[in-house]
C-alpha positions as CSV (number, residue, x, y, z in Angstrom):
1,M,0.0,0.0,0.0
2,G,1.6,3.3,-1.1
3,E,1.7,6.6,0.7
4,K,-1.4,8.8,0.5
5,M,-2.0,12.6,0.3
6,H,-4.9,14.9,0.1
7,A,-5.9,16.8,-3.1
8,V,-8.8,18.6,-4.7
9,V,-9.9,16.3,-7.5
10,I,-12.2,17.3,-10.3
11,H,-14.8,14.7,-11.1
12,G,-17.2,16.9,-13.2
13,K,-19.2,20.1,-13.3
14,E,-19.5,21.5,-9.8
15,D,-18.1,18.2,-8.5
16,F,-14.7,19.0,-6.9
17,R,-13.8,16.7,-4.0
18,Y,-11.2,16.9,-1.3
19,D,-10.0,13.3,-1.7
20,E,-7.2,11.1,-0.3
21,V,-5.2,9.9,-3.3
22,P,-1.9,8.1,-3.9
23,K,1.2,10.2,-3.4
24,P,3.2,10.2,-6.7
25,K,6.7,8.8,-7.0
26,P,9.1,10.5,-9.4
27,G,10.5,8.6,-12.4
28,P,13.5,9.6,-14.6
29,E,14.0,13.4,-14.8
30,E,10.8,13.9,-12.8
31,V,10.6,16.1,-9.7
32,L,8.3,15.6,-6.7
33,V,7.5,18.8,-4.9
34,R,5.7,19.5,-1.6
35,I,3.3,22.3,-2.6
36,G,4.0,25.4,-0.7
37,R,1.2,27.5,-2.1
38,A,-1.4,27.2,-4.8
39,G,-3.3,30.0,-6.5
40,I,-6.8,30.5,-7.8
41,C,-7.0,31.8,-11.3
42,A,-10.0,33.5,-12.9
43,A,-10.4,30.4,-15.0
44,D,-10.8,28.1,-11.9
45,P,-14.3,29.2,-10.9
46,K,-15.3,29.0,-14.6
47,I,-14.0,25.4,-14.7
48,F,-16.0,24.6,-11.5
49,H,-19.2,26.0,-13.0
50,G,-18.6,24.5,-16.4
51,K,-18.2,27.9,-18.2
52,G,-15.8,28.8,-21.0
53,Y,-14.4,26.8,-23.9
54,F,-11.9,25.0,-21.6
55,S,-14.3,23.4,-19.1
56,P,-15.3,20.5,-21.5
57,I,-11.6,19.8,-22.0
58,V,-11.2,19.4,-18.3
59,Y,-14.2,17.2,-17.9
60,Q,-13.0,14.9,-20.6
61,N,-9.9,14.3,-18.6
62,T,-11.5,13.6,-15.2
63,P,-10.7,12.6,-12.5
64,I,-7.8,15.1,-12.4
65,I,-6.3,17.1,-9.6
66,A,-7.2,20.8,-10.0
67,G,-4.9,23.8,-10.2
68,H,-2.5,25.3,-12.7
69,E,-1.1,28.0,-10.3
70,F,1.3,26.4,-7.8
71,V,4.9,26.4,-6.5
72,G,6.6,23.9,-4.3
73,E,9.6,22.7,-2.5
74,V,11.6,19.8,-3.9
75,A,10.8,16.6,-1.9
76,E,12.3,14.0,-4.1
77,L,14.3,13.9,-7.4
78,G,13.9,11.2,-9.9
79,P,17.0,9.8,-11.7
80,G,18.7,12.5,-13.8
81,A,16.5,15.4,-12.5
82,K,19.2,16.9,-10.3
83,E,21.6,17.2,-13.2
84,K,19.0,18.3,-15.7
85,W,17.5,21.1,-13.6
86,G,20.2,22.0,-11.1
87,L,18.0,21.2,-8.2
88,E,18.5,19.8,-4.7
89,E,16.0,18.6,-2.2
90,G,14.7,21.5,-0.3
91,D,14.9,24.0,-3.2
92,K,11.8,25.9,-4.3
93,A,10.8,25.1,-7.9
94,I,8.0,25.7,-10.3
95,M,7.1,24.1,-13.6
96,E,5.6,26.0,-16.5
97,H,1.9,25.4,-17.0
98,I,2.3,23.5,-20.2
99,V,4.2,20.3,-21.1
100,P,4.9,20.6,-24.8
101,C,5.6,17.7,-27.2
102,R,8.6,19.4,-28.8
103,E,7.8,17.6,-32.1
104,C,4.7,19.4,-33.6
105,Y,4.6,22.2,-36.1
106,Y,4.6,24.9,-33.4
107,C,7.1,23.4,-31.1
108,K,9.6,23.1,-33.9
109,R,9.2,26.8,-34.6
110,G,9.8,27.7,-30.9
111,L,6.1,28.4,-30.2
112,Y,5.8,25.7,-27.6
113,N,3.0,27.5,-25.8
114,L,0.8,26.8,-28.9
115,C,1.8,23.1,-29.0
116,Q,-0.8,20.9,-30.7
117,V,-0.1,17.9,-28.5
118,H,0.4,19.1,-25.0
119,Y,-0.5,18.6,-21.4
120,I,-1.6,21.4,-18.9
121,P,-1.6,20.7,-15.2
122,G,-5.1,20.5,-13.7
123,V,-6.6,20.6,-17.2
124,K,-5.3,17.8,-19.4
125,G,-2.9,14.9,-18.9
126,V,-1.1,16.2,-15.8
127,N,-2.4,16.5,-12.2
128,G,-2.4,20.0,-10.9
129,G,-1.1,21.7,-7.8
130,W,-4.2,21.7,-5.5
131,A,-2.6,19.0,-3.5
132,E,-0.1,18.2,-0.8
133,Y,2.4,17.0,-3.4
134,M,2.7,17.4,-7.1
135,L,4.8,15.5,-9.7
136,Y,6.6,17.7,-12.3
137,P,6.6,15.2,-15.1
138,R,9.3,14.3,-17.6
139,G,9.1,16.8,-20.4
140,A,8.0,19.6,-18.1
141,I,9.9,23.0,-18.1
142,I,11.1,23.5,-14.6
143,H,12.7,26.6,-13.0
144,K,14.5,27.0,-9.7
145,V,13.0,29.6,-7.4
146,P,15.1,31.6,-4.9
147,N,14.6,30.0,-1.5
148,E,14.3,33.4,0.1
149,L,11.3,34.3,-2.0
150,P,8.3,34.0,0.3
151,W,5.3,31.9,-0.7
152,D,3.1,34.9,-1.1
153,A,5.4,36.2,-3.8
154,A,6.2,32.8,-5.4
155,V,2.6,32.0,-5.9
156,L,2.4,34.9,-8.3
157,I,5.1,33.6,-10.7
158,E,2.7,32.0,-13.1
159,P,0.3,34.9,-13.5
160,L,3.1,37.4,-13.5
161,A,4.8,35.4,-16.3
162,C,1.5,35.7,-18.3
163,A,1.5,39.4,-17.7
164,V,5.1,39.7,-18.9
165,H,4.3,37.7,-22.1
166,A,1.3,39.9,-22.8
167,V,3.2,43.2,-22.4
168,E,6.1,41.9,-24.5
169,R,3.7,40.8,-27.3
170,V,2.0,44.1,-27.6
171,K,5.3,46.0,-27.6
172,V,4.9,49.0,-25.2
173,H,7.1,52.0,-26.1
174,F,8.3,55.0,-24.1
175,E,5.8,57.5,-25.6
176,D,2.8,55.2,-25.4
177,T,-0.4,55.9,-23.5
178,V,-1.4,52.5,-22.2
179,V,-4.8,51.5,-20.9
180,I,-5.3,48.3,-18.8
181,I,-8.9,47.2,-18.6
182,G,-9.6,44.9,-15.6
183,D,-8.7,45.5,-11.9
184,G,-8.1,41.9,-11.0
185,P,-4.7,40.2,-10.3
186,I,-3.6,39.9,-14.0
187,G,-4.5,43.6,-14.5
188,Y,-2.4,44.6,-11.5
189,L,0.5,42.5,-12.7
190,M,0.2,43.9,-16.2
191,L,0.3,47.4,-14.6
192,E,3.5,46.6,-12.7
193,V,5.2,45.1,-15.8
194,V,4.1,48.0,-18.0
195,K,5.5,50.4,-15.4
196,L,8.9,48.8,-16.0
197,K,8.6,49.9,-19.6
198,N,8.3,53.5,-18.5
199,P,5.6,54.6,-21.0
200,K,4.2,58.2,-21.1
201,M,1.0,57.3,-19.2
202,I,-0.7,54.3,-17.7
203,I,-4.5,54.4,-17.2
204,M,-6.3,51.6,-15.4
205,S,-10.0,50.9,-15.7
206,G,-12.1,48.8,-13.5
207,H,-15.3,48.6,-11.4
208,H,-14.1,48.8,-7.8
209,D,-12.9,52.0,-6.1
210,E,-10.8,50.2,-3.5
211,R,-9.0,48.1,-6.1
212,L,-8.4,51.2,-8.2
213,R,-7.0,53.0,-5.2
214,I,-4.5,50.1,-4.9
215,A,-3.7,50.4,-8.7
216,K,-2.7,54.0,-8.0
217,E,-0.4,52.9,-5.3
218,L,1.1,50.3,-7.7
219,G,1.9,53.0,-10.3
220,A,-1.1,53.9,-12.4
221,D,-1.1,57.5,-13.5
222,L,-4.8,57.6,-13.7
223,V,-7.6,55.3,-12.6
224,V,-11.2,55.2,-13.9
225,N,-14.2,53.4,-12.5
226,S,-16.0,52.7,-15.7
227,K,-19.3,52.2,-13.9
228,K,-19.1,55.9,-13.0
229,E,-17.2,57.4,-15.8
230,D,-17.0,56.8,-19.6
231,I,-13.6,55.3,-20.0
232,V,-13.6,56.1,-23.8
233,E,-14.3,59.8,-23.1
234,V,-11.6,59.9,-20.4
235,V,-9.0,58.5,-22.7
236,K,-9.9,60.8,-25.5
237,R,-9.7,63.8,-23.1
238,E,-6.2,62.7,-21.9
239,T,-4.9,62.2,-25.4
240,D,-6.2,65.3,-27.2
241,G,-8.9,63.2,-28.9
242,I,-6.5,60.7,-30.4
243,G,-7.0,57.7,-28.2
244,A,-4.7,55.2,-26.5
245,D,-1.7,53.6,-28.2
246,V,-2.0,50.3,-26.4
247,V,-4.9,48.5,-24.6
248,L,-4.4,45.4,-22.5
249,E,-7.7,43.6,-21.9
250,A,-7.7,41.6,-18.7
251,A,-11.3,41.7,-17.7
252,G,-12.6,38.9,-19.9
253,T,-16.0,40.5,-20.6
254,A,-17.8,41.4,-23.8
255,S,-18.1,45.0,-22.7
256,A,-14.4,45.3,-22.1
257,V,-13.6,44.2,-25.6
258,K,-16.0,46.8,-27.0
259,E,-14.5,49.5,-24.8
260,A,-11.0,48.5,-25.9
261,V,-11.5,48.9,-29.7
262,E,-13.4,52.2,-29.1
263,L,-10.7,53.9,-27.0
264,L,-7.7,52.9,-29.2
265,R,-6.3,55.3,-31.7
266,K,-5.9,54.5,-35.3
267,R,-3.2,51.8,-35.7
268,G,-3.4,51.2,-32.0
269,R,-2.4,47.9,-30.5
270,M,-4.7,45.6,-28.4
271,M,-3.7,42.7,-26.3
272,V,-6.5,40.3,-25.5
273,Y,-5.7,38.2,-22.4
274,G,-9.1,37.9,-20.8
275,V,-10.6,34.5,-20.0
276,Y,-14.2,34.6,-21.4
277,A,-17.2,32.7,-20.1
278,E,-19.2,33.8,-23.2
279,N,-18.7,35.0,-26.7
280,A,-17.7,38.7,-27.2
281,S,-18.8,40.5,-30.3
282,I,-17.7,43.8,-31.8
283,D,-18.1,45.8,-35.0
284,W,-15.1,44.5,-37.0
285,S,-15.3,47.5,-39.3
286,I,-13.6,49.4,-36.5
287,I,-10.6,47.0,-36.6
288,S,-10.3,47.2,-40.4
289,D,-11.8,50.1,-42.3
290,I,-12.0,52.7,-39.5
291,K,-8.9,52.3,-37.4
292,E,-6.6,49.6,-38.9
293,L,-6.0,48.2,-35.5
294,E,-3.4,45.6,-34.5
295,I,-4.9,42.8,-32.3
296,F,-2.7,40.4,-30.3
297,G,-3.7,37.3,-28.5
298,G,-1.9,36.0,-25.5
299,H,-1.7,32.4,-24.4
300,L,0.3,31.1,-21.5
301,A,3.8,32.5,-20.9
302,P,6.7,31.1,-23.1
303,Y,10.3,32.0,-22.3
304,V,9.4,34.5,-19.6
305,Y,9.3,32.6,-16.3
306,P,12.9,33.6,-15.5
307,A,12.0,37.2,-15.9
308,A,9.0,36.9,-13.7
309,I,11.0,35.2,-11.0
310,R,13.7,37.9,-11.3
311,F,11.2,40.7,-11.0
312,L,9.7,39.3,-7.8
313,A,13.1,38.4,-6.3
314,K,14.5,41.9,-6.9
315,G,11.4,43.7,-5.7
316,Y,10.6,45.2,-9.1
317,V,7.1,43.8,-8.8
318,R,5.2,44.2,-5.5
319,Y,3.1,41.3,-4.3
320,D,2.0,42.6,-0.9
321,K,-1.0,44.5,-2.3
322,I,-2.1,41.6,-4.5
323,V,-2.1,38.4,-2.5
324,T,-4.9,39.2,0.0
325,H,-6.2,35.9,1.2
326,N,-4.9,32.4,2.0
327,F,-6.9,29.4,3.0
328,P,-6.1,25.8,4.0
329,L,-6.5,23.5,1.0
330,K,-9.3,21.6,2.7
331,D,-11.3,24.9,2.5
332,W,-11.0,25.1,-1.3
333,R,-14.7,25.8,-1.7
334,K,-14.6,28.8,0.5
335,A,-11.4,29.9,-1.3
336,I,-13.1,29.7,-4.8
337,D,-16.2,31.6,-3.5
338,T,-14.0,34.3,-2.0
339,A,-12.1,34.7,-5.2
340,E,-15.1,34.5,-7.5
341,N,-17.2,37.0,-5.5
342,R,-14.3,39.2,-4.3
343,R,-15.4,38.8,-0.7
344,E,-13.7,40.8,2.0
345,G,-11.8,42.8,-0.6
346,A,-10.2,39.7,-2.1
347,I,-7.8,40.2,-5.0
348,K,-5.6,37.2,-5.3
349,V,-6.6,34.1,-3.3
350,S,-4.2,31.3,-2.5
351,M,-4.3,28.0,-0.6
352,T,-1.8,26.1,1.5
353,P,-2.0,22.3,1.7
């Protein structure tokens, strides 16, 4: 009889269970970590409720341990893992949230985040991090994390890496006016990354006065509650009627997409990083005939985990205003509810096994 551990296992729509499951054993080049902290992403409540294009994919792969935001401490190294990853037992380590095949059309072109044949922890093929222990499988991309980095900071590595990828794709320049739509964790992290690019102005739009106050503390030049003010009019006023150079959409709503294309200038650049529970529609003539916009999509975070780790380790990105709540893993349902409904001023919610 092998060792057991506790984990939050997805069995189906609104059927997550805190189960006792076998503790994994690492094989060649695999790393077993003791999870130090797991995060709740905007996608996780949608997976729980069966919303979004990705939920059916998860349900087709059940039972599977939930969670694609995680970081842990090395508990055991499989043969060859120490040499391959430069890790020792006791080191903190994180794996990227995709295990690419390295053989498909996209992998061979370096676009491994778009791999046609891949696994994603907590979604497809690999158990996630909402557990006491997690196996980083062979083929994973693993990064050592500074041991002095506190768990509150380390749990943000994955979403911060996504923010870095988004900002890099949309190419923020010094003279740009940048608008970030969405005052959630990804929006905050995008704000902090954009700040490192030192653009002309950063405007953050959201629906919550307290969250926007924190955005101001984190470096936004101007914040707008779009329930109280017309964000399009504000941006036009601040740019002499021209519009924003760049918009990063991190709200994941149809109304945010519509706002984004309206407030951009001609030849403006838009990064779409929201996770959508429903279809968003816009007048595509704005993109083509009226403004000739450049639209960028963002998926996962290729090649930027080292940058995200460095930004946190050097204090370039503040985490203390973002990670607001932490629950024991056994209270996963309360944690999801707190994150989904922003209870008690929740921004980023995490769990400790």
